[in-house]
FIMARRO-750488 format. One record per atom (N, C-alpha, C): atom name; residue in one letter; x, z, y; residue number from 1. Coordinates in nm, 2 decimals. Layout:
<pts>
+------+------+--------+--------+--------+-----+
| atom | rest |      x |      z |      y |  nr |
+------+------+--------+--------+--------+-----+
|   CA |    a |      X |      Z |      Y | NUM |
...
+------+------+--------+--------+--------+-----+
</pts>
This chain:
<pts>
+------+------+--------+--------+--------+-----+
| atom | rest |      x |      z |      y |  nr |
+------+------+--------+--------+--------+-----+
|    N |    m |   2.99 |   0.22 |   2.15 |   1 |
|   CA |    m |   2.89 |   0.31 |   2.03 |   1 |
|    C |    m |   2.79 |   0.20 |   1.96 |   1 |
|    N |    k |   2.74 |   0.09 |   2.03 |   2 |
|   CA |    k |   2.66 |   0.00 |   1.98 |   2 |
|    C |    k |   2.73 |  -0.05 |   1.83 |   2 |
|    N |    r |   2.84 |  -0.07 |   1.85 |   3 |
|   CA |    r |   2.93 |  -0.10 |   1.70 |   3 |
|    C |    r |   2.92 |   0.01 |   1.58 |   3 |
|    N |    l |   2.94 |   0.14 |   1.63 |   4 |
|   CA |    l |   2.92 |   0.23 |   1.54 |   4 |
|    C |    l |   2.78 |   0.24 |   1.46 |   4 |
|    N |    v |   2.69 |   0.23 |   1.55 |   5 |
|   CA |    v |   2.56 |   0.24 |   1.48 |   5 |
|    C |    v |   2.52 |   0.12 |   1.41 |   5 |
|    N |    v |   2.58 |   0.00 |   1.44 |   6 |
|   CA |    v |   2.55 |  -0.14 |   1.35 |   6 |
|    C |    v |   2.63 |  -0.09 |   1.22 |   6 |
|    N |    i |   2.75 |  -0.04 |   1.23 |   7 |
|   CA |    i |   2.84 |   0.00 |   1.13 |   7 |
|    C |    i |   2.75 |   0.11 |   1.04 |   7 |
|    N |    c |   2.71 |   0.20 |   1.09 |   8 |
|   CA |    c |   2.60 |   0.29 |   1.03 |   8 |
|    C |    c |   2.51 |   0.25 |   0.94 |   8 |
|    N |    l |   2.45 |   0.14 |   1.00 |   9 |
|   CA |    l |   2.31 |   0.13 |   0.95 |   9 |
|    C |    l |   2.35 |   0.02 |   0.84 |   9 |
|    N |    f |   2.43 |  -0.06 |   0.87 |  10 |
|   CA |    f |   2.45 |  -0.18 |   0.77 |  10 |
|    C |    f |   2.55 |  -0.14 |   0.66 |  10 |
|    N |    i |   2.65 |  -0.04 |   0.65 |  11 |
|   CA |    i |   2.74 |   0.01 |   0.56 |  11 |
|    C |    i |   2.71 |   0.10 |   0.48 |  11 |
|    N |    w |   2.62 |   0.23 |   0.54 |  12 |
|   CA |    w |   2.62 |   0.35 |   0.50 |  12 |
|    C |    w |   2.47 |   0.35 |   0.52 |  12 |
|    N |    g |   2.39 |   0.25 |   0.55 |  13 |
|   CA |    g |   2.24 |   0.26 |   0.51 |  13 |
|    C |    g |   2.16 |   0.39 |   0.57 |  13 |
|    N |    c |   2.25 |   0.45 |   0.68 |  14 |
|   CA |    c |   2.18 |   0.57 |   0.76 |  14 |
|    C |    c |   2.04 |   0.56 |   0.83 |  14 |
|    N |    g |   1.97 |   0.45 |   0.82 |  15 |
|   CA |    g |   1.84 |   0.43 |   0.87 |  15 |
|    C |    g |   1.75 |   0.49 |   0.81 |  15 |
|    N |    p |   1.65 |   0.52 |   0.87 |  16 |
|   CA |    p |   1.51 |   0.60 |   0.78 |  16 |
|    C |    p |   1.47 |   0.48 |   0.64 |  16 |
|    N |    s |   1.49 |   0.59 |   0.54 |  17 |
|   CA |    s |   1.44 |   0.54 |   0.40 |  17 |
|    C |    s |   1.31 |   0.50 |   0.39 |  17 |
|    N |    p |   1.25 |   0.40 |   0.33 |  18 |
|   CA |    p |   1.12 |   0.35 |   0.30 |  18 |
|    C |    p |   1.05 |   0.48 |   0.27 |  18 |
|    N |    r |   0.92 |   0.51 |   0.28 |  19 |
|   CA |    r |   0.84 |   0.63 |   0.24 |  19 |
|    C |    r |   0.76 |   0.60 |   0.11 |  19 |
|    N |    e |   0.71 |   0.67 |   0.04 |  20 |
|   CA |    e |   0.59 |   0.62 |  -0.09 |  20 |
|    C |    e |   0.47 |   0.69 |  -0.05 |  20 |
|    N |    y |   0.37 |   0.64 |  -0.04 |  21 |
|   CA |    y |   0.22 |   0.68 |  -0.04 |  21 |
|    C |    y |   0.13 |   0.65 |  -0.15 |  21 |
|    N |    t |   0.07 |   0.71 |  -0.18 |  22 |
|   CA |    t |  -0.05 |   0.68 |  -0.28 |  22 |
|    C |    t |  -0.17 |   0.70 |  -0.23 |  22 |
|    N |    v |  -0.25 |   0.59 |  -0.28 |  23 |
|   CA |    v |  -0.43 |   0.58 |  -0.25 |  23 |
|    C |    v |  -0.47 |   0.58 |  -0.36 |  23 |
|    N |    e |  -0.57 |   0.71 |  -0.38 |  24 |
|   CA |    e |  -0.63 |   0.69 |  -0.52 |  24 |
|    C |    e |  -0.79 |   0.63 |  -0.49 |  24 |
|    N |    i |  -0.83 |   0.59 |  -0.60 |  25 |
|   CA |    i |  -0.94 |   0.50 |  -0.64 |  25 |
|    C |    i |  -1.00 |   0.61 |  -0.72 |  25 |
|    N |    a |  -1.14 |   0.64 |  -0.68 |  26 |
|   CA |    a |  -1.22 |   0.78 |  -0.75 |  26 |
|    C |    a |  -1.36 |   0.76 |  -0.68 |  26 |
|    N |    q |  -1.43 |   0.75 |  -0.78 |  27 |
|   CA |    q |  -1.56 |   0.76 |  -0.72 |  27 |
|    C |    q |  -1.63 |   0.64 |  -0.65 |  27 |
|    N |    m |  -1.57 |   0.52 |  -0.68 |  28 |
|   CA |    m |  -1.60 |   0.39 |  -0.63 |  28 |
|    C |    m |  -1.54 |   0.43 |  -0.45 |  28 |
|    N |    q |  -1.43 |   0.44 |  -0.43 |  29 |
|   CA |    q |  -1.38 |   0.46 |  -0.31 |  29 |
|    C |    q |  -1.22 |   0.47 |  -0.29 |  29 |
|    N |    f |  -1.18 |   0.41 |  -0.18 |  30 |
|   CA |    f |  -1.02 |   0.45 |  -0.17 |  30 |
|    C |    f |  -1.04 |   0.56 |  -0.12 |  30 |
|    N |    t |  -0.91 |   0.68 |  -0.15 |  31 |
|   CA |    t |  -0.90 |   0.77 |  -0.07 |  31 |
|    C |    t |  -0.73 |   0.79 |  -0.08 |  31 |
|    N |    p |  -0.69 |   0.77 |   0.08 |  32 |
|   CA |    p |  -0.76 |   0.76 |   0.19 |  32 |
|    C |    p |  -0.81 |   0.62 |   0.20 |  32 |
|    N |    a |  -0.91 |   0.61 |   0.32 |  33 |
|   CA |    a |  -0.98 |   0.48 |   0.31 |  33 |
|    C |    a |  -0.88 |   0.41 |   0.43 |  33 |
|    N |    s |  -0.80 |   0.46 |   0.50 |  34 |
|   CA |    s |  -0.71 |   0.40 |   0.57 |  34 |
|    C |    s |  -0.61 |   0.49 |   0.59 |  34 |
|    N |    i |  -0.48 |   0.41 |   0.58 |  35 |
|   CA |    i |  -0.36 |   0.48 |   0.58 |  35 |
|    C |    i |  -0.25 |   0.44 |   0.67 |  35 |
|    N |    t |  -0.17 |   0.48 |   0.75 |  36 |
|   CA |    t |  -0.08 |   0.44 |   0.86 |  36 |
|    C |    t |   0.08 |   0.46 |   0.78 |  36 |
|    N |    v |   0.11 |   0.35 |   0.79 |  37 |
|   CA |    v |   0.29 |   0.34 |   0.73 |  37 |
|    C |    v |   0.37 |   0.24 |   0.82 |  37 |
|    N |    h |   0.48 |   0.25 |   0.78 |  38 |
|   CA |    h |   0.57 |   0.18 |   0.83 |  38 |
|    C |    h |   0.61 |   0.06 |   0.77 |  38 |
|    N |    k |   0.65 |  -0.05 |   0.84 |  39 |
|   CA |    k |   0.69 |  -0.16 |   0.73 |  39 |
|    C |    k |   0.82 |  -0.14 |   0.65 |  39 |
|    N |    g |   0.76 |  -0.18 |   0.51 |  40 |
|   CA |    g |   0.87 |  -0.12 |   0.41 |  40 |
|    C |    g |   0.84 |  -0.02 |   0.33 |  40 |
|    N |    d |   0.75 |   0.04 |   0.39 |  41 |
|   CA |    d |   0.68 |   0.16 |   0.30 |  41 |
|    C |    d |   0.60 |   0.13 |   0.16 |  41 |
|    N |    k |   0.62 |   0.19 |   0.06 |  42 |
|   CA |    k |   0.55 |   0.15 |  -0.08 |  42 |
|    C |    k |   0.42 |   0.24 |  -0.07 |  42 |
|    N |    i |   0.36 |   0.17 |  -0.10 |  43 |
|   CA |    i |   0.19 |   0.20 |  -0.15 |  43 |
|    C |    i |   0.16 |   0.21 |  -0.28 |  43 |
|    N |    r |   0.13 |   0.32 |  -0.35 |  44 |
|   CA |    r |   0.08 |   0.29 |  -0.50 |  44 |
|    C |    r |  -0.08 |   0.31 |  -0.51 |  44 |
|    N |    f |  -0.12 |   0.22 |  -0.58 |  45 |
|   CA |    f |  -0.28 |   0.23 |  -0.59 |  45 |
|    C |    f |  -0.28 |   0.29 |  -0.73 |  45 |
|    N |    v |  -0.37 |   0.40 |  -0.75 |  46 |
|   CA |    v |  -0.39 |   0.45 |  -0.88 |  46 |
|    C |    v |  -0.56 |   0.49 |  -0.90 |  46 |
|    N |    n |  -0.59 |   0.43 |  -1.00 |  47 |
|   CA |    n |  -0.72 |   0.43 |  -1.07 |  47 |
|    C |    n |  -0.76 |   0.52 |  -1.12 |  47 |
|    N |    h |  -0.86 |   0.62 |  -1.07 |  48 |
|   CA |    h |  -0.89 |   0.73 |  -1.14 |  48 |
|    C |    h |  -1.03 |   0.71 |  -1.19 |  48 |
|    N |    d |  -1.10 |   0.61 |  -1.16 |  49 |
|   CA |    d |  -1.25 |   0.60 |  -1.19 |  49 |
|    C |    d |  -1.25 |   0.55 |  -1.31 |  49 |
|    N |    m |  -1.34 |   0.55 |  -1.40 |  50 |
|   CA |    m |  -1.39 |   0.50 |  -1.55 |  50 |
|    C |    m |  -1.39 |   0.34 |  -1.57 |  50 |
|    N |    v |  -1.41 |   0.26 |  -1.46 |  51 |
|   CA |    v |  -1.41 |   0.12 |  -1.43 |  51 |
|    C |    v |  -1.30 |   0.09 |  -1.38 |  51 |
|    N |    t |  -1.29 |  -0.07 |  -1.38 |  52 |
|   CA |    t |  -1.17 |  -0.15 |  -1.35 |  52 |
|    C |    t |  -1.21 |  -0.20 |  -1.21 |  52 |
|    N |    h |  -1.12 |  -0.20 |  -1.11 |  53 |
|   CA |    h |  -1.11 |  -0.19 |  -0.99 |  53 |
|    C |    h |  -1.02 |  -0.30 |  -0.95 |  53 |
|    N |    d |  -1.00 |  -0.37 |  -0.85 |  54 |
|   CA |    d |  -0.85 |  -0.44 |  -0.79 |  54 |
|    C |    d |  -0.85 |  -0.42 |  -0.64 |  54 |
|    N |    i |  -0.77 |  -0.45 |  -0.59 |  55 |
|   CA |    i |  -0.70 |  -0.46 |  -0.46 |  55 |
|    C |    i |  -0.70 |  -0.59 |  -0.38 |  55 |
|    N |    t |  -0.76 |  -0.65 |  -0.29 |  56 |
|   CA |    t |  -0.73 |  -0.78 |  -0.26 |  56 |
|    C |    t |  -0.74 |  -0.76 |  -0.13 |  56 |
|    N |    e |  -0.65 |  -0.83 |  -0.03 |  57 |
|   CA |    e |  -0.67 |  -0.83 |   0.11 |  57 |
|    C |    e |  -0.76 |  -0.91 |   0.15 |  57 |
|    N |    a |  -0.82 |  -0.88 |   0.26 |  58 |
|   CA |    a |  -0.95 |  -0.94 |   0.30 |  58 |
|    C |    a |  -0.93 |  -1.11 |   0.34 |  58 |
|    N |    g |  -0.82 |  -1.17 |   0.37 |  59 |
|   CA |    g |  -0.82 |  -1.31 |   0.36 |  59 |
|    C |    g |  -0.76 |  -1.37 |   0.29 |  59 |
|    N |    k |  -0.76 |  -1.27 |   0.16 |  60 |
|   CA |    k |  -0.70 |  -1.30 |   0.00 |  60 |
|    C |    k |  -0.57 |  -1.35 |   0.02 |  60 |
|    N |    a |  -0.47 |  -1.29 |   0.12 |  61 |
|   CA |    a |  -0.32 |  -1.31 |   0.12 |  61 |
|    C |    a |  -0.25 |  -1.24 |  -0.01 |  61 |
|    N |    w |  -0.29 |  -1.14 |  -0.04 |  62 |
|   CA |    w |  -0.25 |  -1.05 |  -0.18 |  62 |
|    C |    w |  -0.35 |  -1.02 |  -0.26 |  62 |
|    N |    s |  -0.32 |  -1.00 |  -0.37 |  63 |
|   CA |    s |  -0.42 |  -0.93 |  -0.47 |  63 |
|    C |    s |  -0.37 |  -0.84 |  -0.56 |  63 |
|    N |    s |  -0.40 |  -0.74 |  -0.61 |  64 |
|   CA |    s |  -0.34 |  -0.68 |  -0.77 |  64 |
|    C |    s |  -0.41 |  -0.75 |  -0.85 |  64 |
|    N |    a |  -0.37 |  -0.72 |  -0.97 |  65 |
|   CA |    a |  -0.44 |  -0.78 |  -1.11 |  65 |
|    C |    a |  -0.57 |  -0.68 |  -1.12 |  65 |
|    N |    p |  -0.66 |  -0.68 |  -1.21 |  66 |
|   CA |    p |  -0.77 |  -0.56 |  -1.26 |  66 |
|    C |    p |  -0.72 |  -0.46 |  -1.28 |  66 |
|    N |    l |  -0.74 |  -0.33 |  -1.27 |  67 |
|   CA |    l |  -0.69 |  -0.20 |  -1.27 |  67 |
|    C |    l |  -0.79 |  -0.14 |  -1.37 |  67 |
|    N |    p |  -0.75 |  -0.10 |  -1.51 |  68 |
|   CA |    p |  -0.85 |  -0.03 |  -1.60 |  68 |
|    C |    p |  -0.81 |   0.10 |  -1.54 |  68 |
|    N |    a |  -0.90 |   0.21 |  -1.60 |  69 |
|   CA |    a |  -0.85 |   0.32 |  -1.57 |  69 |
|    C |    a |  -0.72 |   0.39 |  -1.61 |  69 |
|    N |    d |  -0.66 |   0.43 |  -1.50 |  70 |
|   CA |    d |  -0.55 |   0.52 |  -1.52 |  70 |
|    C |    d |  -0.43 |   0.41 |  -1.52 |  70 |
|    N |    a |  -0.47 |   0.30 |  -1.47 |  71 |
|   CA |    a |  -0.37 |   0.17 |  -1.40 |  71 |
|    C |    a |  -0.31 |   0.23 |  -1.28 |  71 |
|    N |    s |  -0.23 |   0.17 |  -1.24 |  72 |
|   CA |    s |  -0.18 |   0.15 |  -1.10 |  72 |
|    C |    s |  -0.08 |   0.05 |  -1.09 |  72 |
|    N |    w |  -0.09 |   0.01 |  -0.94 |  73 |
|   CA |    w |  -0.03 |  -0.07 |  -0.88 |  73 |
|    C |    w |   0.00 |  -0.06 |  -0.76 |  73 |
|    N |    e |   0.12 |  -0.13 |  -0.71 |  74 |
|   CA |    e |   0.24 |  -0.09 |  -0.61 |  74 |
|    C |    e |   0.27 |  -0.21 |  -0.52 |  74 |
|    N |    m |   0.27 |  -0.19 |  -0.38 |  75 |
|   CA |    m |   0.29 |  -0.28 |  -0.31 |  75 |
|    C |    m |   0.39 |  -0.26 |  -0.18 |  75 |
|    N |    t |   0.47 |  -0.34 |  -0.09 |  76 |
|   CA |    t |   0.54 |  -0.30 |   0.00 |  76 |
|    C |    t |   0.47 |  -0.34 |   0.12 |  76 |
|    N |    a |   0.45 |  -0.25 |   0.22 |  77 |
|   CA |    a |   0.35 |  -0.27 |   0.35 |  77 |
|    C |    a |   0.46 |  -0.39 |   0.43 |  77 |
|    N |    t |   0.37 |  -0.47 |   0.45 |  78 |
|   CA |    t |   0.48 |  -0.58 |   0.55 |  78 |
|    C |    t |   0.39 |  -0.58 |   0.69 |  78 |
|    N |    q |   0.28 |  -0.60 |   0.70 |  79 |
|   CA |    q |   0.21 |  -0.61 |   0.79 |  79 |
|    C |    q |   0.02 |  -0.52 |   0.76 |  79 |
|    N |    s |  -0.04 |  -0.51 |   0.91 |  80 |
|   CA |    s |  -0.17 |  -0.41 |   0.87 |  80 |
|    C |    s |  -0.29 |  -0.53 |   0.80 |  80 |
|    N |    a |  -0.35 |  -0.49 |   0.73 |  81 |
|   CA |    a |  -0.44 |  -0.53 |   0.64 |  81 |
|    C |    a |  -0.60 |  -0.48 |   0.63 |  81 |
|    N |    d |  -0.70 |  -0.54 |   0.59 |  82 |
|   CA |    d |  -0.79 |  -0.48 |   0.55 |  82 |
|    C |    d |  -0.82 |  -0.51 |   0.40 |  82 |
|    N |    y |  -0.86 |  -0.46 |   0.30 |  83 |
|   CA |    y |  -0.88 |  -0.48 |   0.18 |  83 |
|    C |    y |  -0.99 |  -0.44 |   0.10 |  83 |
|    N |    y |  -1.02 |  -0.47 |   0.00 |  84 |
|   CA |    y |  -1.14 |  -0.43 |  -0.06 |  84 |
|    C |    y |  -1.11 |  -0.43 |  -0.23 |  84 |
|    N |    c |  -1.23 |  -0.40 |  -0.29 |  85 |
|   CA |    c |  -1.21 |  -0.43 |  -0.47 |  85 |
|    C |    c |  -1.32 |  -0.57 |  -0.46 |  85 |
|    N |    t |  -1.30 |  -0.68 |  -0.50 |  86 |
|   CA |    t |  -1.36 |  -0.81 |  -0.54 |  86 |
|    C |    t |  -1.46 |  -0.77 |  -0.67 |  86 |
|    N |    i |  -1.42 |  -0.67 |  -0.73 |  87 |
|   CA |    i |  -1.53 |  -0.64 |  -0.83 |  87 |
|    C |    i |  -1.67 |  -0.55 |  -0.76 |  87 |
|    N |    h |  -1.65 |  -0.47 |  -0.69 |  88 |
|   CA |    h |  -1.72 |  -0.37 |  -0.61 |  88 |
|    C |    h |  -1.70 |  -0.40 |  -0.45 |  88 |
|    N |    p |  -1.75 |  -0.49 |  -0.39 |  89 |
|   CA |    p |  -1.72 |  -0.54 |  -0.25 |  89 |
|    C |    p |  -1.75 |  -0.44 |  -0.15 |  89 |
|    N |    v |  -1.83 |  -0.35 |  -0.18 |  90 |
|   CA |    v |  -1.85 |  -0.20 |  -0.11 |  90 |
|    C |    v |  -1.73 |  -0.12 |  -0.10 |  90 |
|    N |    m |  -1.64 |  -0.13 |  -0.19 |  91 |
|   CA |    m |  -1.53 |  -0.05 |  -0.17 |  91 |
|    C |    m |  -1.43 |  -0.11 |  -0.08 |  91 |
|    N |    k |  -1.40 |  -0.06 |   0.01 |  92 |
|   CA |    k |  -1.28 |  -0.12 |   0.13 |  92 |
|    C |    k |  -1.19 |  -0.03 |   0.19 |  92 |
|    N |    g |  -1.10 |  -0.07 |   0.23 |  93 |
|   CA |    g |  -0.96 |   0.00 |   0.29 |  93 |
|    C |    g |  -0.89 |  -0.08 |   0.39 |  93 |
|    N |    k |  -0.80 |   0.03 |   0.45 |  94 |
|   CA |    k |  -0.74 |  -0.05 |   0.55 |  94 |
|    C |    k |  -0.59 |   0.00 |   0.53 |  94 |
|    N |    i |  -0.49 |  -0.07 |   0.58 |  95 |
|   CA |    i |  -0.35 |  -0.03 |   0.57 |  95 |
|    C |    i |  -0.32 |  -0.08 |   0.73 |  95 |
|    N |    v |  -0.26 |   0.05 |   0.81 |  96 |
|   CA |    v |  -0.21 |   0.01 |   0.96 |  96 |
|    C |    v |  -0.06 |   0.01 |   0.90 |  96 |
|    N |    v |   0.01 |  -0.07 |   0.96 |  97 |
|   CA |    v |   0.17 |  -0.08 |   0.98 |  97 |
|    C |    v |   0.21 |  -0.06 |   1.13 |  97 |
|    N |    e |   0.28 |   0.04 |   1.15 |  98 |
|   CA |    e |   0.32 |   0.04 |   1.29 |  98 |
|    C |    e |   0.46 |   0.03 |   1.28 |  98 |
+------+------+--------+--------+--------+-----+
</pts>
């Protein structure tokens, strides 16, 4: 039985597909402020504010480019992280990877 499961996962790709999530940036905040995902899921950040924002991991392990109004940035979740906007440091969010 183990052999069949391995064949299924590696040949036919019948394991769970990565999901896609959206975090909206509006009114100087990330919504939702905390998001729970699985490793490999995609997270798209969309700036609906009139001013530029960025998304930077708290330890600066990763960061987006500055996002002007109506721009977006996508990342693949690999581990849990706190993040914030370096332009407006009061804006904070959290990614929880299960």
